[in-house]
Every structure is written in structure tokens, then in C-alpha cells.
C-alpha positions as CSV (number, residue, x, y, z in Angstrom):
1,M,10.6,16.1,0.8
2,A,8.6,18.5,-1.2
3,S,5.6,20.3,0.4
4,A,2.5,18.2,0.7
5,P,0.6,18.0,-2.6
6,S,-3.1,18.7,-2.5
7,S,-5.5,15.8,-2.8
8,S,-7.8,18.2,-4.7
9,T,-5.4,18.1,-7.7
10,S,-5.5,14.7,-9.4
11,A,-2.2,12.9,-10.1
12,A,-0.9,13.0,-13.6
13,R,-2.2,10.1,-15.6
14,T,-0.2,9.5,-18.8
15,P,-0.4,5.7,-19.4
16,H,2.1,5.7,-22.3
17,R,4.9,7.7,-20.5
18,V,7.6,5.3,-19.5
19,H,10.6,7.4,-18.5
20,R,10.5,9.4,-15.3
21,P,9.4,13.1,-15.7
22,D,12.3,15.5,-16.3
23,T,10.8,17.9,-13.8
24,A,10.8,15.3,-11.0
25,R,12.5,16.7,-7.9
26,E,11.6,14.0,-5.3
27,L,11.8,10.3,-6.2
28,V,10.3,8.3,-3.4
29,K,10.1,4.5,-2.9
30,I,7.0,3.4,-1.2
31,L,5.9,-0.1,-0.1
32,V,2.3,-1.2,-0.7
33,T,1.8,-4.1,1.7
34,G,-0.7,-6.1,3.5
35,P,-2.0,-9.6,3.9
36,F,-2.8,-12.0,1.1
37,G,-5.8,-10.9,-1.0
38,V,-6.2,-7.5,0.5
39,G,-6.0,-5.5,-2.8
40,K,-2.3,-4.4,-3.2
41,T,-2.1,-5.3,-6.9
42,T,-5.5,-3.7,-7.5
43,L,-4.4,-0.4,-5.9
44,I,-1.2,-0.2,-7.9
45,D,-3.1,-1.0,-11.1
46,S,-5.6,1.8,-10.3
47,V,-3.0,4.6,-9.9
48,S,0.0,3.7,-12.0
49,E,0.8,6.0,-14.9
50,I,2.9,3.3,-16.5
51,R,2.0,-0.2,-17.4
52,P,2.4,-2.0,-14.0
53,L,4.8,-4.8,-13.5
54,H,3.3,-7.9,-12.0
55,T,4.8,-11.2,-10.9
56,E,1.5,-13.1,-10.5
57,E,1.0,-16.9,-10.7
58,H,-2.2,-18.9,-10.5
59,L,-3.0,-20.5,-7.2
60,S,-2.4,-24.2,-7.4
61,E,-3.8,-27.1,-5.4
62,A,-0.5,-27.3,-3.6
63,S,-0.9,-23.8,-2.2
64,V,-4.3,-24.5,-0.7
65,D,-2.8,-26.0,2.5
66,V,-0.3,-23.2,2.7
67,D,-2.2,-20.0,1.9
68,D,-5.1,-19.0,4.0
69,L,-8.0,-18.4,1.6
70,A,-10.5,-17.5,4.3
71,G,-12.5,-14.5,3.1
72,V,-10.8,-14.5,-0.3
73,R,-12.1,-17.8,-1.8
74,E,-12.7,-16.0,-5.2
75,K,-9.0,-15.2,-5.6
76,T,-7.2,-17.2,-8.3
77,T,-3.8,-15.6,-8.5
78,T,-1.1,-14.3,-6.1
79,T,1.9,-12.1,-6.3
80,V,5.1,-14.2,-5.9
81,A,7.7,-11.5,-6.0
82,V,6.8,-7.9,-6.5
83,D,4.3,-5.5,-8.1
84,F,5.6,-2.3,-9.4
85,G,4.0,1.0,-10.5
86,R,4.7,4.7,-10.6
87,I,2.6,7.8,-10.0
88,S,3.6,11.5,-10.3
89,L,2.1,13.8,-7.7
90,P,1.7,17.6,-7.8
91,G,4.9,19.3,-6.6
92,D,7.1,17.2,-8.8
93,V,7.0,14.2,-6.4
94,V,7.2,10.8,-8.0
95,L,6.2,7.7,-6.0
96,Y,7.7,4.4,-7.0
97,L,5.2,1.8,-5.7
98,F,6.5,-1.7,-4.7
99,G,3.8,-4.2,-3.8
100,T,4.9,-7.0,-1.6
101,P,3.6,-10.6,-1.4
102,G,1.3,-11.1,1.5
103,Q,2.0,-14.6,2.5
104,E,4.4,-15.7,5.3
105,R,6.2,-18.1,2.9
106,F,7.5,-15.0,1.0
107,R,8.9,-13.3,4.1
108,S,12.5,-13.8,3.0
109,L,11.8,-11.2,0.2
110,W,10.8,-8.5,2.6
111,D,14.3,-7.1,3.3
112,D,15.2,-6.9,-0.3
113,I,11.9,-5.2,-1.4
114,A,11.9,-2.8,1.6
115,H,15.5,-1.7,1.1
116,G,15.6,2.1,0.4
117,A,11.8,2.6,1.0
118,L,10.8,5.8,2.9
119,G,7.5,4.5,4.1
120,A,4.7,1.9,3.7
121,L,1.0,1.9,2.9
122,V,-0.5,-1.0,4.8
123,L,-3.8,-2.2,3.3
124,V,-6.2,-3.8,5.8
125,D,-9.4,-5.9,5.1
126,S,-11.9,-5.0,7.8
127,R,-13.5,-8.5,7.3
128,R,-10.4,-10.2,8.6
129,I,-8.4,-7.7,10.8
130,D,-6.3,-10.4,12.4
131,A,-4.8,-11.3,9.0
132,S,-3.0,-7.9,9.1
133,F,-1.1,-8.4,12.4
134,D,1.9,-10.2,10.9
135,V,2.4,-7.6,8.2
136,L,2.0,-4.7,10.7
137,G,4.6,-6.4,12.9
138,L,7.0,-6.7,10.0
139,V,6.6,-3.0,9.1
140,E,7.1,-1.9,12.6
141,E,10.2,-4.1,13.0
142,S,11.7,-2.5,9.9
143,G,11.3,0.9,11.4
144,L,9.4,2.3,8.4
145,P,6.8,5.0,9.0
146,Y,3.5,3.9,7.7
147,A,-0.2,4.7,7.1
148,V,-3.1,2.2,7.2
149,A,-5.7,2.1,4.5
150,L,-8.9,0.1,5.1
151,N,-9.8,-1.3,1.7
152,V,-13.6,-1.4,1.3
153,F,-15.1,-4.7,0.1
154,P,-18.7,-5.1,-1.0
155,D,-19.4,-7.8,1.6
156,A,-17.6,-6.0,4.4
157,P,-19.6,-5.6,7.7
158,R,-21.2,-2.3,8.5
159,R,-18.5,0.3,9.0
160,H,-16.6,0.0,12.3
161,G,-15.9,3.1,14.4
162,E,-12.4,4.5,14.0
163,E,-11.3,4.1,17.6
164,P,-12.3,0.4,17.9
165,L,-10.3,-0.4,14.7
166,R,-7.3,1.6,15.8
167,R,-7.4,-0.4,19.1
168,A,-7.8,-3.7,17.3
169,L,-4.8,-2.9,15.1
170,D,-2.8,-1.4,18.1
171,L,-1.9,1.7,16.2
172,E,0.1,4.6,17.6
173,P,-2.0,7.9,17.8
174,A,0.2,9.5,15.1
175,T,-0.3,6.7,12.6
176,P,-2.8,7.8,9.9
177,M,-5.7,5.5,9.1
178,V,-8.0,6.1,6.2
179,T,-10.7,4.2,4.2
180,C,-10.2,3.6,0.6
181,D,-11.5,1.6,-2.4
182,A,-8.4,0.1,-4.1
183,R,-10.3,-0.1,-7.4
184,D,-10.9,3.7,-7.4
185,P,-7.9,5.8,-8.6
186,R,-8.9,8.9,-6.7
187,S,-9.6,7.0,-3.5
188,S,-6.2,5.2,-3.8
189,V,-4.4,8.4,-4.5
190,D,-5.9,9.9,-1.3
191,A,-4.6,7.0,0.7
192,L,-1.1,7.5,-0.7
193,L,-1.3,11.2,0.0
194,A,-2.2,10.4,3.6
195,L,1.1,8.5,3.8
196,V,3.1,11.3,2.0
197,D,1.6,13.9,4.4
198,H,2.7,11.7,7.3
199,L,6.3,11.4,6.0
200,I,6.5,15.1,5.5
201,A,5.2,15.8,9.0
202,R,7.9,13.4,10.4
203,D,10.6,15.0,8.4
204,T,9.5,18.5,9.7
205,V,9.6,17.3,13.3
206,E,12.9,15.6,13.0
207,A,14.5,18.7,11.3
208,R,13.7,20.9,14.2
């Protein structure tokens, strides 16, 4: 991969550009994953330089007994296949972002969406840490390197210490964990950069 882009330089934001940049040297597929209602669609919306692709449907009464709405009662839609966006980073690195459904009933899509990905950004809601365990297990089973981003919600409890959260999520010492606001483009880009830095560091170690 290219050298790590600096987070001090904002990503190119050209909403009407559809084709990939001619200068792109590194095209990287990244998963944006996490449990139902954690903010995956919001994060992709906030950073994508193209019009994002969404496959959202309104929640129906039939889904109430299937999808756990605890902590996300205000949510009215859900991704049923994939979200897709793109962001160009400094250093001619282009990330293709694939958002995965967060519910267990869509698990059969996981292998198809994850195919060819180099890493995953796992969004976590600190109000309901246990909702992230299944997705973290799935990412670890796939062998994908990943970073964790704690998405900040207005009604989240007072900030937890980093070490208690890392223990609760059973993270390896080398796994990055950052805090982000998925609604804020700069914050979301910083979370993606944490993952990119992690991938570059792994590549460097493996190349030795």
C-alpha cells in the first residue's frame, strides 16, 4: 500500500465525480460493519465523494420480533444488502467502502460482501457493547485486519476508559480503537485513516 496519508489533509470531496480518479495508485476495498443501528450508513454518507448507493427498506411490523431494537427505537429503516461509497485519500489511495447489514438474518451475505476486502472498520455503540460481539466474531473468523470505532451518540453514558472498553470487546493489543462521530466527515475520515495506518503497519511487518 501507499505510505500513510496524513489526517491533517482533508480527503478530496467532489460530490459530482463518478469515475475513479486517473491518478489513483491504490484501490482498496474496505468493509464498514457493526451491529444493527450503529451508524454504518451514516458514516458512508458523511465521507463519500460520490452519491452513495443504499439498499435500505423501512422496518416492518414483521421485523419487530426479529431485529433487536433495544437502544435504537427511533430507527425506521435498515440496510438489507449493502451500502457503497468511495473516498479518495492523499497519496492517491482510493477506498471503496462497503457497508454490511448488521442483523444475524443477513449473515449469508457476509462472505460475498467481504470477498476481496483488505480490512474492516467495526463501528461500536458504547450504549450496547454486547451487540457488537457477533460482528467482531465474524470479522475475526474471516481473518480480516480491523480497527474499532466507537460511534458517539448524544445519549451515550459518560465516556468509558479505553482499557475497560478494550477488555469488554476482547481486543488484541495491536487492534486500533478510536472514537468517532459518524455524522462528522472529518471524524469519520480519521477513523478510516486509523484502519489504513493499521493495514500499512501490518504490510510493513509482513514484508520484513
